[in-house]
C-alpha positions as CSV (number, residue, x, y, z in Angstrom):
1,M,-17.9,-13.9,54.3
2,E,-15.1,-16.2,55.5
3,K,-11.8,-14.4,56.2
4,Y,-8.5,-15.8,55.0
5,W,-5.5,-15.1,57.2
6,I,-2.1,-15.0,55.7
7,R,1.4,-14.1,56.8
8,K,3.1,-11.1,55.2
9,T,6.5,-11.7,53.6
10,V,6.7,-8.7,51.1
11,P,8.9,-5.6,51.6
12,F,5.8,-3.3,51.8
13,Y,4.9,-4.8,55.2
14,E,8.4,-5.1,56.7
15,S,7.7,-2.1,59.0
16,V,4.4,-3.5,60.1
17,K,4.7,-5.2,63.5
18,S,1.4,-7.1,63.4
19,C,1.4,-9.8,60.7
20,K,-2.2,-10.9,60.7
21,I,-4.4,-9.3,58.1
22,T,-7.3,-10.2,55.8
23,L,-6.8,-11.1,52.2
24,T,-8.6,-7.8,51.2
25,E,-6.2,-5.8,53.3
26,Y,-3.2,-7.7,51.8
27,L,-4.3,-7.0,48.2
28,S,-5.1,-3.4,49.0
29,G,-1.6,-2.9,50.4
30,I,0.0,-4.3,47.3
31,M,-2.0,-1.9,45.1
32,I,-1.1,1.1,47.2
33,N,2.6,0.1,47.0
34,I,2.4,-0.3,43.2
35,R,0.8,3.2,42.8
36,K,3.5,4.7,45.0
37,T,6.4,3.1,43.3
38,R,5.2,2.7,39.7
39,K,7.8,5.2,38.4
40,E,10.6,3.2,40.0
41,C,9.2,-0.3,40.0
42,T,8.2,-2.5,37.0
43,G,8.3,-5.9,38.6
44,P,5.9,-7.7,41.0
45,V,5.9,-6.1,44.5
46,W,6.3,-9.4,46.2
47,G,9.5,-10.1,44.3
48,G,11.1,-6.8,45.4
49,C,11.2,-3.6,43.5
50,A,12.5,-4.1,39.9
51,K,14.8,-1.5,38.4
52,N,13.3,0.9,35.9
53,V,14.2,0.1,32.3
54,M,15.1,3.1,30.3
55,K,16.2,3.5,26.7
56,V,19.6,4.9,25.9
57,I,21.1,6.3,22.7
58,K,24.8,7.0,23.0
59,N,27.9,8.1,21.0
60,K,26.0,10.7,19.0
61,T,26.6,14.4,18.3
62,I,23.6,16.0,20.1
63,Y,22.2,19.3,19.0
64,T,20.1,20.1,22.1
65,G,18.6,23.3,20.8
66,N,20.8,25.2,23.3
67,G,24.1,23.9,22.4
68,V,26.1,20.9,21.0
69,I,27.4,17.8,22.8
70,E,30.1,16.3,20.6
71,D,30.0,12.8,22.0
72,G,26.9,12.4,24.0
73,F,24.1,10.2,25.2
74,V,20.4,10.6,26.1
75,R,18.5,8.4,28.5
76,Y,14.7,8.5,28.1
77,E,11.3,6.9,28.3
78,K,8.4,9.2,27.0
79,T,10.4,12.1,28.4
80,I,14.1,12.7,28.7
81,A,15.6,11.6,32.0
82,E,19.3,12.4,31.3
83,V,21.4,13.9,28.6
84,G,25.1,14.6,28.7
85,S,28.6,13.8,27.5
86,M,29.8,10.2,27.2
87,Q,32.5,11.2,29.7
88,N,29.8,11.3,32.3
89,F,27.9,8.3,31.1
90,V,27.3,5.6,33.7
91,S,26.1,2.3,32.4
92,R,23.2,0.6,34.1
93,E,22.4,-3.1,33.9
94,E,18.7,-2.3,33.2
95,D,19.4,0.1,30.3
96,E,18.0,-0.8,26.9
97,I,20.6,0.4,24.4
98,V,18.9,1.7,21.2
99,E,21.1,0.9,18.2
100,V,20.4,3.4,15.4
101,E,22.4,4.5,12.4
102,G,23.3,8.1,12.1
103,M,25.8,10.4,13.8
104,Y,23.6,13.4,14.7
105,L,20.7,13.5,17.2
106,I,18.5,16.7,17.0
107,P,15.1,17.7,18.3
108,G,12.1,16.5,16.2
109,F,10.8,18.8,13.5
110,I,7.8,21.0,14.1
111,D,5.6,21.8,11.0
112,V,3.1,24.5,11.9
113,H,1.7,24.8,8.3
114,S,0.8,21.7,6.3
115,H,-2.5,20.8,4.7
116,G,-1.7,17.1,4.1
117,G,0.2,14.5,2.2
118,Y,0.3,10.9,1.1
119,G,-3.1,11.2,-0.6
120,L,-4.9,12.8,2.3
121,D,-5.9,16.4,3.4
122,S,-6.9,17.5,6.9
123,M,-10.0,19.3,5.4
124,D,-11.7,16.1,4.3
125,A,-9.9,13.1,5.9
126,S,-11.4,11.1,8.7
127,A,-9.8,11.0,12.1
128,D,-8.2,7.7,11.4
129,E,-6.9,8.9,8.1
130,I,-5.4,12.0,9.7
131,D,-3.8,9.9,12.3
132,W,-2.2,7.6,9.6
133,M,-1.1,10.6,7.5
134,V,0.7,12.3,10.4
135,R,2.5,9.1,11.2
136,Q,3.7,8.9,7.7
137,M,5.1,12.4,8.0
138,A,6.8,11.5,11.2
139,A,8.5,8.3,9.9
140,K,9.4,9.7,6.5
141,E,10.1,13.4,7.2
142,G,11.1,13.7,10.9
143,I,8.0,15.6,12.0
144,T,7.2,15.1,15.7
145,S,4.9,18.0,16.2
146,Y,2.3,19.0,13.6
147,F,-0.4,21.6,13.1
148,C,-3.2,20.3,10.8
149,T,-3.9,23.2,8.4
150,T,-7.3,24.1,6.9
151,M,-8.4,25.9,3.8
152,T,-11.0,28.6,2.8
153,Q,-14.0,26.4,2.5
154,T,-17.7,26.3,3.6
155,S,-18.4,26.8,7.3
156,E,-19.8,23.2,7.3
157,N,-16.6,21.8,5.9
158,I,-14.5,23.7,8.3
159,E,-16.6,22.5,11.2
160,S,-16.3,18.9,10.1
161,A,-12.5,19.3,9.8
162,M,-12.3,20.7,13.4
163,K,-14.2,17.7,14.7
164,N,-12.1,15.2,12.8
165,I,-8.8,16.8,13.7
166,K,-9.8,16.9,17.4
167,A,-10.6,13.1,17.3
168,A,-7.3,12.4,15.6
169,A,-5.3,14.5,18.1
170,E,-6.9,12.6,21.0
171,K,-5.2,9.4,19.7
172,N,-2.0,10.9,18.2
173,P,0.1,13.3,20.3
174,I,2.1,14.4,17.3
175,I,-0.9,16.6,16.4
176,Q,-0.2,19.6,18.6
177,G,-2.6,22.1,17.1
178,I,-4.5,23.6,14.1
179,H,-3.5,26.3,11.7
180,L,-6.6,28.0,10.4
181,E,-5.6,29.4,7.0
182,G,-8.6,31.2,5.8
183,P,-11.4,32.0,5.3
184,F,-10.5,35.4,6.8
185,I,-8.3,36.5,3.9
186,S,-8.2,39.1,1.1
187,V,-9.6,38.2,-2.3
188,N,-6.7,40.2,-3.8
189,Y,-4.2,37.6,-2.6
190,K,-6.3,34.5,-2.3
191,G,-3.6,32.3,-3.9
192,A,-5.0,28.8,-4.3
193,Q,-7.9,29.5,-1.9
194,D,-11.5,29.5,-3.2
195,A,-12.7,33.2,-3.3
196,S,-16.4,32.3,-3.0
197,Y,-15.9,31.2,0.6
198,I,-13.9,34.1,1.9
199,Q,-15.3,35.8,5.0
200,K,-14.6,38.9,7.1
201,P,-12.6,38.1,10.2
202,D,-15.1,37.3,12.9
203,A,-14.2,36.5,16.5
204,A,-17.5,34.8,17.2
205,V,-17.0,32.4,14.2
206,L,-13.4,31.7,15.2
207,K,-14.5,31.0,18.8
208,H,-17.1,28.5,17.6
209,W,-14.6,26.6,15.5
210,N,-12.0,26.7,18.2
211,E,-14.5,25.1,20.6
212,L,-15.3,22.4,18.1
213,S,-11.6,21.6,17.9
214,G,-11.2,21.3,21.6
215,N,-9.4,24.7,21.7
216,R,-6.7,23.4,19.4
217,I,-6.4,26.4,17.1
218,K,-2.9,27.8,17.6
219,I,-2.6,30.2,14.7
220,V,-5.0,31.9,12.3
221,T,-3.9,33.4,8.9
222,Y,-5.9,36.5,8.2
223,A,-5.9,39.8,6.3
224,P,-5.2,42.5,8.9
225,E,-6.7,45.2,6.7
226,E,-10.0,43.4,6.9
227,A,-10.0,42.8,10.6
228,D,-10.9,44.9,13.6
229,T,-9.1,45.1,16.9
230,E,-11.8,42.9,18.6
231,F,-10.7,40.0,16.4
232,E,-7.0,40.4,17.1
233,D,-7.6,40.9,20.8
234,W,-9.7,37.8,21.0
235,C,-7.0,35.7,19.3
236,L,-4.3,36.9,21.7
237,A,-6.5,36.5,24.7
238,N,-7.1,32.9,23.7
239,G,-3.6,31.8,22.9
240,I,-4.0,32.1,19.1
241,V,-1.2,33.7,17.1
242,P,-2.6,36.2,14.5
243,S,-0.6,35.8,11.3
244,A,-0.7,38.2,8.4
245,G,-1.1,36.2,5.2
246,H,-3.1,36.2,1.9
247,S,-3.2,40.0,2.7
248,N,-3.1,43.2,0.7
249,A,-2.2,45.3,3.7
250,T,0.3,48.1,3.5
251,Y,3.3,48.4,5.8
252,D,1.7,51.2,7.7
253,Q,-1.5,49.3,8.2
254,L,0.4,46.4,9.5
255,C,2.4,48.5,11.9
256,G,-1.0,49.4,13.5
257,C,-2.2,45.8,13.8
258,R,-1.3,43.0,16.2
259,A,0.0,40.4,13.7
260,C,3.1,38.8,15.2
261,H,3.7,36.2,12.5
262,V,3.7,36.2,8.6
263,T,2.3,33.2,6.7
264,H,4.6,31.8,3.9
265,L,6.8,34.9,3.5
266,Y,6.9,36.4,0.0
267,N,3.9,34.3,-1.2
268,A,0.2,35.4,-1.5
269,Q,0.8,38.8,0.0
270,R,1.5,42.4,-0.9
271,G,5.2,42.1,-1.8
272,L,8.3,44.1,-1.1
273,N,8.6,47.3,-3.2
274,H,11.0,50.2,-3.0
275,R,8.0,52.5,-2.3
276,E,5.9,50.1,-0.3
277,P,7.4,47.4,1.9
278,G,4.1,45.6,2.1
279,V,3.4,42.4,4.0
280,T,6.8,41.0,3.0
281,G,8.6,44.1,4.3
282,Y,6.7,43.9,7.6
283,G,7.7,40.3,8.0
284,L,11.4,41.0,7.3
285,L,11.8,44.2,9.2
286,T,9.6,43.9,12.3
287,D,11.4,42.6,15.4
288,G,9.5,39.8,17.1
289,V,7.6,38.8,14.1
290,K,8.2,35.3,13.0
291,A,8.3,34.5,9.2
292,E,7.3,31.2,7.7
293,M,9.3,30.1,4.7
294,I,8.7,27.3,2.1
295,C,12.2,26.3,1.2
296,D,11.5,24.2,-1.9
297,G,13.3,26.5,-4.4
298,I,10.0,27.0,-6.1
299,H,7.9,29.2,-3.8
300,I,11.0,31.3,-3.1
301,K,14.1,31.6,-5.2
302,P,17.2,30.5,-3.2
303,K,18.7,34.0,-3.2
304,M,15.5,35.4,-1.7
305,V,15.7,32.8,1.0
306,Y,19.2,33.9,1.6
307,M,18.1,37.6,1.8
308,A,15.5,36.7,4.4
309,Y,18.0,34.8,6.4
310,K,20.5,37.7,6.4
311,V,17.8,40.1,7.5
312,K,15.8,38.1,10.0
313,G,18.5,35.7,11.3
314,S,17.8,32.2,12.3
315,D,15.7,33.3,15.3
316,G,13.1,35.0,13.1
317,I,12.4,32.2,10.6
318,E,10.2,29.1,10.9
319,L,10.5,26.4,8.2
320,I,7.2,25.0,6.9
321,T,6.2,22.7,4.1
322,D,2.7,24.1,3.3
323,S,2.3,20.6,1.7
324,M,-0.9,19.3,0.2
325,R,-2.3,15.8,-0.4
326,A,0.0,15.2,-3.5
327,K,3.1,15.0,-1.3
328,G,4.5,11.5,-1.4
329,M,2.3,10.6,-4.3
330,P,3.0,10.1,-8.1
331,E,2.9,13.3,-10.1
332,G,-0.3,14.0,-12.0
333,K,-3.8,15.2,-11.1
334,S,-4.7,16.0,-7.5
335,E,-6.9,18.3,-5.5
336,L,-6.7,21.2,-3.0
337,G,-9.7,22.9,-1.3
338,G,-12.1,21.5,-3.9
339,Q,-9.9,22.7,-6.8
340,T,-8.1,20.6,-9.3
341,V,-4.3,20.6,-9.0
342,Y,-1.7,19.3,-11.4
343,V,1.7,18.2,-10.1
344,K,4.6,18.3,-12.5
345,D,8.3,18.5,-11.9
346,G,7.8,18.8,-8.2
347,T,5.4,21.8,-8.5
348,A,1.7,21.8,-7.7
349,R,-0.4,24.3,-9.7
350,L,-4.1,25.1,-10.3
351,E,-5.4,24.9,-13.8
352,D,-4.7,28.7,-14.2
353,G,-1.0,28.2,-13.2
354,T,-1.3,29.4,-9.6
355,I,1.1,27.6,-7.3
356,A,-1.1,25.4,-5.0
357,G,0.7,24.4,-1.9
358,S,3.8,22.2,-2.1
359,V,4.9,18.6,-2.3
360,L,7.9,19.5,-0.1
361,T,9.0,17.1,2.7
362,Y,10.2,18.6,5.9
363,I,13.6,16.9,5.8
364,D,14.1,18.5,2.4
365,A,13.1,21.9,3.8
366,F,15.7,21.4,6.6
367,R,18.4,20.5,4.1
368,N,17.5,23.3,1.7
369,I,17.8,26.1,4.3
370,M,21.4,25.2,4.7
371,K,22.0,24.8,1.0
372,F,20.3,28.1,0.1
373,T,22.1,30.1,2.9
374,D,25.2,29.7,5.0
375,A,23.1,28.6,8.0
376,S,24.8,26.1,10.3
377,L,23.2,22.8,11.4
378,K,22.6,24.5,14.8
379,E,20.7,27.3,13.1
380,A,18.7,24.9,11.0
381,V,17.7,23.1,14.2
382,Q,16.5,26.5,15.6
383,M,14.4,27.2,12.5
384,S,12.9,23.7,12.4
385,S,11.9,23.3,16.0
386,G,13.2,25.8,18.6
387,N,11.5,28.9,17.2
388,Q,8.1,27.1,16.8
389,A,8.2,25.6,20.3
390,K,8.8,29.0,21.9
391,E,6.3,31.0,19.8
392,F,3.4,28.5,20.3
393,G,4.1,27.6,23.9
394,L,5.0,24.0,23.1
395,T,6.8,23.8,26.4
396,Q,7.6,20.1,26.1
397,K,9.1,20.4,22.6
398,G,12.0,21.9,20.7
399,E,14.9,21.0,23.0
400,I,16.8,17.9,24.1
401,T,16.9,18.6,27.8
402,V,15.7,16.8,30.9
403,G,12.0,16.7,31.3
404,K,11.1,17.5,27.7
405,D,9.3,15.0,25.5
406,A,11.7,12.4,23.9
407,D,11.2,13.7,20.4
408,F,14.3,13.1,18.3
409,V,15.5,13.0,14.7
410,I,18.6,10.9,13.9
411,L,20.6,12.1,10.9
412,E,23.6,10.8,8.9
413,N,25.8,13.1,6.9
414,S,25.9,11.6,3.4
415,Q,28.8,11.8,0.9
416,D,27.1,14.5,-1.0
417,G,27.0,16.7,2.1
418,N,23.2,16.2,2.6
419,Y,21.8,15.1,5.9
420,E,19.9,11.8,5.6
421,L,17.0,11.0,7.9
422,K,17.7,7.7,9.6
423,K,15.0,7.5,12.4
424,T,12.3,9.5,14.0
425,I,11.5,9.0,17.7
426,S,8.3,10.5,19.1
427,M,7.5,10.4,22.8
428,G,10.2,7.8,23.2
429,E,9.0,5.4,20.5
430,I,10.5,4.8,17.0
431,I,7.9,5.7,14.4
432,E,7.7,3.4,11.4
433,A,5.8,4.1,8.2
């Protein structure tokens, strides 16, 4: 093959004394330089190293998850490069200023318990449908991390869901895990789950489903009184949080188990009684146990939300929606886990009157926890992102600090005192519905 000789003029070769090389060597050198400098250089190598363009949001009150910056800025790409006070802000020519309405910048919401919404359910939706559904939740509700939640169903249907969720998660980084709610529950507190498919907790079955999901199961709701220590030990050894829910366990039974989380506190569980604290009492009184709460004013009366907040504090509560496919849809007939559901006046119920999930949006849950209690915005941030990130090992989430994923919610405080969602940013990109 004929060799073409060229003279080097690019910066990469300025330190090279000999200027005669082949075309192959020349192109190879350019590619090496691009690989070495891709984090700092976005322009052609032969034109000199272009400055890296980063996005900047400024003049916002930033709730970082660790504190508050009253007049701050954040510089980011997919991850956060810099955050601080505007007093320390240095403008760069290459900055892309992101103009967004809203005064408050907070970490993106993390919903660890939601079955679906906008006409879809993780149990029977395709991978593409799950991807679309989660993006709607991001744009319309502020969710930037999401656990697809399953139901008590046939093993075949659960297996299919594991595969579809896995495929959806591979294309959509908002999907951070799976909440397996059932089938390892108590028939006494089945709630809106189908009793005909309830199974005894089985580590081998859970292991199989977890493998099908690509090891994405982060939490399993189970009835501790039905489980053995092998099941709980396997969960903890494999990074799965064992959560007491749909359970008839007594307080004493629970004190002898390894559950470190309570599914939808107060609902579908042995309740709080003056002679038996039950599952609810265990969730309220046990240090280190996180309690989910559906703050729609329907699943839990506001005063009972307030009581839980006073007992647990903001570091013990995780806001969830437990939403089903009817969320975001017109009221009327719907479906949950193969059962007919009717939605009226913001409440979803089975034909027998049992509450069947919710149509709650996350931004409403966020607003309600402050409305129902005297929780501050800083505490609401903790209950909507920080606690979940810490409990489930989502090390890139839950804080606005350098190195974390650029997951933000921008809020405006409206005239009626509510916080209005203006924009959701996930991995540095604005999410549109």
